[in-house]
N, C-alpha and C positions, 0 to 999 in steps of 0.2 A: 441313333438316328441311322448309323452304321450297318446297325445287329437286324432294322428292322426293315430295312429297304432288302438286308442279305436274305431274312425269314419270306418275305415276300414273293408269293410267285410273280409280283407285273409285274411285265417285260419291258414296261416302261413310269417312271415316276419324275413327278412336277418338286422341285428339292427348295428351299426359300428358307437362307441360310447365311449364313459368312464365307465368302468365298473356296475359303481354304478348306474348310470342312468338305462343303462341296469337294472338295478334289480332294478328302482322302477318304470317299463318301467312294464317289468315281472308279479313285485307285480296286478297293476294298469288291468292287461290284461289275467287271469287265462286260461282265452280260448281259447288263444292264443296261435300257438308253434312259440318257437323266434330260431333262429340262431346266438350266437353272436359269430365275433370274436375277444375273448379278453381273455389274461391268467394273467393277470397281475392288481394289483389297483394301480391304482397309488398314490404313498403315497404322493404326493402334495397335492389331490384334498381333500384327508382327516382332510388334517389342516384348512381347513378351516371354520370360524363358520359367522354365522353372527354375534353373539357380536365385534368379531374381523371387519368381511367386514364394521359395521357401525363407528366402531372408526375410520378405515382408512376413511374414510368417513366425520369424524366430523373434523378431524387434519389433513387431507389432505398430510398425511404423507407420500405415500410412491411416486416416482417419476418414471415414464418406460417410459424411448424414445425410441418410432419406429421408423427406417428408413420410410419416406415415402411414399415410392414402395409397402411394407410390408401391412402399413397404411390404404394404399389405396384400394388392393386386399382386406384386414381384410374385412373393409366398406362391398364392394359391393357383398363380403358373406354373411353379417351376413342381408345386406338389402335382400339378395333373398331367408335367411331362413324367415323372419317377410313373407317377399311377400307368401311365401309356407303357413304362420300360421302356 
């Protein structure tokens, strides 16, 4: 999202994402006007650290079960985001 906003010639944009990500995008693009539709920060996103993420990957300590129909729809959404760049 940061790269997209930086590359676009639009002087203003609407951002629909988690508030902290919006902060990062706004900081990277101070010359553009941004409308954000968030008023509450996600308390869970602020708890995630790189160290905890690395540890969980190394120890394979968390199991997340996702129903197949939801997994398929989520995978489709991720693939579309990757295709956009």
